[in-house]
C-alpha positions in Angstrom: -46.2 -51.1 20.9 -45.2 -47.8 20.1 -42.3 -46.1 21.4 -44.4 -43.2 23.6 -46.2 -46.4 25.9 -42.4 -47.5 26.7 -40.3 -44.6 27.3 -39.0 -43.4 30.5 -41.0 -40.3 32.0 -38.0 -37.9 31.0 -38.2 -39.5 27.5 -41.6 -39.2 26.9 -41.8 -35.4 27.7 -39.2 -35.1 24.6 -41.2 -37.2 21.5 -43.1 -35.1 19.3 -45.4 -36.6 16.9 -46.1 -35.4 13.3 -49.3 -33.7 14.0 -47.7 -31.6 17.0 -45.3 -29.8 14.3 -46.3 -26.9 12.1 -48.4 -27.2 8.9 -45.6 -25.8 6.8 -43.3 -28.6 8.3 -45.6 -31.5 8.0 -46.1 -30.8 4.4 -42.0 -30.8 4.0 -41.7 -33.7 5.6 -44.4 -35.3 3.6 -42.2 -34.3 0.7 -39.3 -36.5 1.5 -38.7 -38.9 -1.3 -37.9 -42.5 -0.3 -33.9 -43.2 -0.3 -34.4 -45.2 -3.5 -36.3 -42.9 -5.4 -34.5 -39.4 -4.3 -32.4 -37.9 -7.3 -28.8 -36.0 -6.5 -28.7 -33.0 -8.6 -25.4 -31.9 -10.4 -25.1 -28.5 -10.4 -22.1 -26.6 -11.5 -21.6 -23.5 -8.1 -18.7 -22.2 -7.2 -17.2 -19.5 -4.7 -14.2 -17.1 -4.7 -11.6 -18.4 -1.7 -11.6 -14.3 -0.9 -14.6 -14.5 0.4 -13.5 -16.6 3.4 -10.1 -15.8 3.8 -10.0 -12.0 2.5 -10.4 -8.8 5.0 -12.2 -6.4 2.6 -14.9 -8.9 2.3 -14.7 -9.2 6.1 -15.4 -5.6 6.6 -18.1 -5.7 3.8 -19.8 -8.4 6.0 -19.3 -6.6 9.1 -20.8 -3.3 7.8 -23.4 -4.4 5.9 -24.9 -7.0 7.5 -23.5 -7.5 11.4 -23.8 -3.9 11.9 -27.1 -3.3 9.5 -29.4 -5.5 10.2 -30.8 -7.7 13.7 -28.4 -10.5 14.2 -29.9 -13.5 16.3 -27.9 -13.0 19.9 -29.1 -16.3 22.1 -31.5 -18.2 23.0 -34.8 -17.3 25.3 -33.8 -20.5 27.5 -30.7 -18.9 28.6 -32.3 -16.2 30.4 -35.9 -18.2 31.3 -36.6 -16.6 34.4 -38.0 -12.8 34.8 -35.2 -11.3 36.7 -32.4 -12.6 35.4 -29.1 -11.7 33.3 -26.5 -12.9 31.0 -23.1 -10.9 29.9 -23.2 -11.7 26.1 -19.1 -10.8 24.7 -19.5 -13.1 21.6 -19.7 -10.5 18.6 -16.7 -8.5 20.3 -19.1 -6.0 22.0 -19.9 -6.2 25.4 -23.6 -7.1 25.7 -26.1 -7.9 28.4 -28.8 -9.7 27.6 -31.8 -9.6 30.7 -35.6 -10.2 31.3 -37.1 -7.9 33.6 -39.4 -8.8 36.0 -42.5 -9.0 33.2 -40.5 -11.2 31.3 -39.6 -9.1 28.8 -36.4 -9.6 27.1 -33.6 -6.7 26.6 -30.4 -6.2 25.2 -28.3 -3.3 26.3 -24.5 -2.4 25.8 -22.8 -4.2 28.8 -21.7 -1.0 30.4 -22.5 1.3 33.3 -23.5 4.5 32.5 -21.3 6.3 35.3 -17.2 5.2 34.3 -18.5 2.3 31.9 -17.3 -0.6 33.8 -19.2 -3.8 32.7 -22.0 -4.9 35.0 -21.6 -8.6 34.5 -18.4 -10.3 33.5 -18.2 -14.3 32.9 -20.9 -16.3 31.7 -23.0 -17.4 34.3 -26.8 -16.2 34.5 -27.3 -13.4 37.4 -30.6 -14.1 39.0 -32.7 -11.0 40.4 -34.5 -7.7 39.4 -30.9 -5.4 40.5 -27.5 -5.3 38.4 -25.1 -3.8 40.8 -21.8 -2.4 39.3 -18.6 -4.0 41.0 -17.0 -0.7 40.5 -18.7 2.0 42.4 -22.1 0.3 43.0 -24.7 1.8 40.7 -27.7 -0.1 40.2 -30.0 -1.2 37.6 -33.3 -2.9 37.2 -33.1 -5.5 34.7 -35.4 -3.1 32.4 -32.1 -0.9 32.2 -33.3 1.9 34.3 -30.5 3.5 36.7 -32.2 3.3 40.4 -29.7 4.0 42.7 -26.1 5.3 42.8 -23.7 5.4 46.0 -23.4 8.8 47.5 -25.8 10.6 45.3 -25.3 14.1 47.3 -21.7 14.5 46.0 -23.2 14.5 42.2 -24.3 17.7 41.2 -27.2 17.8 39.2 -27.6 13.6 38.6 -31.1 12.8 36.5 -31.6 9.2 36.8 -33.9 9.1 34.2 -31.3 9.9 31.4 -28.2 7.5 32.8 -30.2 4.5 32.0 -28.5 1.5 30.3 -28.0 1.9 26.2 -30.4 -0.3 25.1 -30.0 -2.3 21.5 -33.0 -2.8 19.5 -34.0 -6.4 19.9 -36.8 -8.8 19.4 -37.6 -12.2 20.6 -39.6 -14.9 18.4 -39.8 -18.5 18.2 -37.4 -18.9 21.3 -34.8 -16.8 19.5 -33.2 -13.2 20.5 -32.3 -10.6 17.6 -30.6 -7.3 18.3 -29.3 -4.6 16.4 -25.6 -4.5 17.2 -25.2 -0.9 16.1 -27.5 1.0 17.9 -27.8 4.0 16.2 -28.5 2.0 12.9 -32.3 2.0 11.7 -33.6 -0.9 13.1 -34.2 -4.2 10.5 -35.4 -7.0 11.6 -36.2 -8.6 8.4 -34.4 -12.1 9.3 -37.3 -12.5 12.2 -39.8 -14.4 9.7 -43.4 -15.1 11.0 -42.8 -19.1 9.5 -39.4 -19.4 11.6 -41.0 -18.8 14.8 -44.0 -20.9 14.2 -41.8 -24.1 13.3 -39.9 -23.0 16.4 -42.6 -22.6 18.3 -43.6 -25.9 17.3 -40.6 -27.4 18.5 -41.2 -25.7 21.8 -38.2 -23.9 21.5 -39.2 -20.9 23.5 -40.0 -22.8 26.7 -37.0 -25.2 26.8 -34.5 -26.1 29.2 -30.8 -25.2 28.6 -28.8 -28.7 29.7 -25.6 -28.0 28.2 -23.7 -24.7 27.0 -20.2 -24.9 25.8 -18.0 -22.2 23.7 -15.5 -22.8 21.1 -13.0 -20.5 19.6 -12.1 -21.8 15.9 -9.6 -20.6 13.5 -11.6 -20.2 10.9 -13.9 -18.1 8.6 -17.4 -18.0 10.3 -18.9 -19.1 6.7 -16.7 -22.3 7.1 -17.8 -23.3 9.8 -21.5 -22.7 9.2 -20.9 -24.7 5.8 -21.3 -28.0 7.4 -24.6 -27.3 8.8 -25.7 -26.6 5.3 -24.8 -29.6 3.4 -25.5 -33.5 3.9 -22.0 -34.4 1.4 -19.7 -34.8 4.6 -21.8 -36.6 7.1 -20.8 -39.7 5.9 -17.3 -38.9 5.3 -16.5 -36.8 7.7 -19.0 -38.4 10.7 -18.1 -42.5 9.2 -17.1 -43.6 12.4 -19.9 -41.5 14.5 -23.1 -40.6 13.5 -22.8 -41.0 9.8 -24.3 -44.4 9.7 -27.4 -43.0 10.8 -28.3 -40.7 7.5 -29.0 -41.3 4.3 -26.4 -40.2 1.5 -29.6 -38.1 0.0 -30.7 -34.6 -0.6 -32.8 -32.7 1.6 -36.0 -31.0 1.2 -35.3 -27.4 1.3 -37.6 -24.1 2.0 -36.7 -20.7 2.4 -38.5 -18.7 5.4 -37.3 -15.0 4.5 -33.8 -14.9 5.0 -33.6 -18.0 6.5 -33.1 -21.5 5.3 -35.0 -24.8 6.5 -33.5 -28.2 5.4 -35.3 -31.9 6.4 -34.1 -34.7 5.8 -35.0 -38.6 6.3 -32.6 -40.4 8.6 -31.4 -44.0 7.2 -34.3 -45.6 9.2 -36.5 -43.4 7.4 -39.5 -44.6 5.1 -43.0 -42.4 4.4 -44.8 -44.8 6.3 -43.2 -44.3 9.3 -45.0 -40.8 9.2 -48.5 -42.6 9.9 -47.1 -44.5 13.0 -49.4 -43.7 15.7 -47.6 -41.7 18.8 -43.9 -42.3 16.7 -41.3 -39.6 17.5 -40.6 -37.6 14.3 -37.2 -36.9 15.2 -36.2 -40.3 15.6 -36.7 -40.7 11.9 -36.2 -37.0 10.4 -34.2 -34.7 11.1 -34.7 -30.9 10.6 -31.6 -28.5 10.2 -32.2 -24.3 10.2 -30.1 -21.7 9.3 -31.4 -18.6 11.0 -29.9 -16.1 8.7 -27.2 -15.4 8.9 -25.2 -17.3 11.5 -27.5 -19.6 13.4 -27.6 -23.3 12.8 -30.7 -25.0 15.0 -30.6 -29.1 14.4 -33.2 -31.6 16.0 -32.4 -34.5 17.4 -34.5 -37.4 19.3 -34.6 -36.2 22.7 -32.9 -32.5 22.2 -32.3 -29.7 20.0 -28.8 -28.4 19.3 -28.8 -24.5 19.0 -25.2 -22.6 17.7 -24.6 -19.1 17.3 -21.6 -18.7 15.2 -20.1 -15.0 15.8 -17.5 -13.7 13.5 -14.4 -11.9 15.7 -12.0 -11.6 12.6 -11.6 -12.9 9.1 -10.0 -16.3 10.6 -11.7 -16.1 14.1 -15.1 -17.2 15.5 -16.5 -17.7 18.6 -19.4 -20.6 18.4 -21.8 -20.9 21.4 -23.4 -24.1 21.8 -26.5 -25.0 23.5 -28.0 -28.5 24.0 -31.7 -27.4 24.6 -34.3 -30.4 26.4 -38.3 -30.3 27.4 -37.1 -30.3 31.1 -34.0 -31.1 33.2 -33.7 -34.6 33.6 -35.9 -36.3 36.3 -34.9 -39.8 36.7 -31.5 -41.8 36.5 -32.2 -43.0 32.7 -33.2 -39.7 31.6 -30.2 -38.3 33.2 -27.6 -40.9 31.5 -29.2 -40.5 28.3 -28.7 -36.6 28.3 -25.1 -36.5 29.3 -24.2 -39.5 27.0 -26.1 -37.3 24.3 -24.2 -34.0 25.5 -20.8 -36.0 25.2 -21.3 -37.3 22.1 -22.6 -33.8 20.0 -19.6 -31.4 21.3 -17.6 -34.2 20.4 -19.1 -34.5 16.8 -19.4 -30.5 16.2 -16.4 -29.8 18.2 -13.6 -32.8 17.5 -15.1 -33.4 13.5 -17.2 -30.3 12.0 -15.1 -27.6 14.2 -12.2 -29.1 13.1 -12.7 -29.5 9.4 -13.6 -25.7 9.3 -10.4 -25.0 10.9 -8.3 -27.5 8.6 -10.3 -25.9 5.6 -9.3 -21.9 6.3 -5.8 -23.2 7.1 -5.9 -24.8 3.4 -7.7 -21.9 1.6 -5.2 -19.5 3.2 -2.3 -21.2 1.5 -3.5 -19.9 -1.8 -3.6 -23.0 -3.4 -6.9 -22.7 -4.8 -8.6 -19.5 -6.3 -12.2 -21.1 -5.7 -14.4 -24.0 -3.8 -17.0 -26.2 -6.0 -19.9 -27.7 -4.8 -21.7 -30.4 -5.3 -25.5 -31.5 -6.0 -25.3 -32.4 -2.0 -24.0 -28.8 -1.2 -26.8 -27.1 -3.2 -28.4 -25.6 -0.2 -24.7 -23.9 0.2 -25.2 -21.8 -3.2 -28.3 -20.8 -2.2 -27.7 -19.4 1.0 -25.1 -17.5 -0.8 -27.5 -15.9 -3.0 -29.4 -14.8 0.1 -25.7 -13.5 1.7 -24.9 -11.6 -1.3 -27.9 -9.9 -2.2 -28.6 -8.6 1.5 -24.5 -7.6 1.1 -25.7 -5.9 -1.9 -27.9 -3.4 -0.3 
């Protein structure tokens, strides 16, 4: 009897079979070799330590990457309902992400156009079609229009149509919202790839439910936080007592989707014939890990999807927004317990192992003990990412 027939209602809603994925995903999964036939390449690749610890390189990234092209901001599920809004300070710029009454997403600077006060503070999602400034009660709609000012008769020649919120160019696709952090820069959405969006649509990412959200503040360069999600070399070592035994020590199947990178790997239980079992949950035997360029990570699991935004605030400081997304809220005790344990486990693994290792690495690199880092064949996706990064920084 297959998993679909025995799963509880909440679990059954989370299952995805191979034919539910995009054609591109299906072809990539078919390329996964049996573990005993997988060949690990031998490579020679190095990266200067200064790209992680140098202030000059950090400022170059800020100018040519995080301010010159659109970057991932948050998941669509964060503002799922029309008439909702949430503050976002992760990039060190007060932002306001909204979904207007017509379901269209927007990204604004979180500043009232009267005196600049933040309209929303904190991380709770506001519901309703109006945003009222806590300072002088100017009121805006979720599409950014100024719809009311207290004591308007005291302002001479106040034109409400010219005092709407400052909107940043933004785009929503595949369950992710991107925006330009510099509203005066020419909009560049080259990272929003059609195949990436098709893959995420196949995961039903745009309609998922935010089960859990946690923010981490790390003492590490953002790329050191990213690197564990670009390689499998650390998995059986760093995660030896947690999730390591679930994964084989073999290379991933890697594809570039525009500027983005898709990695697909077979878990320890993977065999090619499992792909043809009717009703089989593909996420039970195959893991997808995406780098949404430059700084977002999407990782699949059997019953949830993890999405992380790694936002640099200094050369040695990174804020991580972690979201655990499920198909829907748990609707029975078994599902509730499954989600609770999953959330506790993944926050512990990412926070206590991956993020902790990134901080250890940054502390060591900052001593000047070595001039460069060296990568193995099981880390070959990192040099690929660096090629893309360097190409963007050169423009």
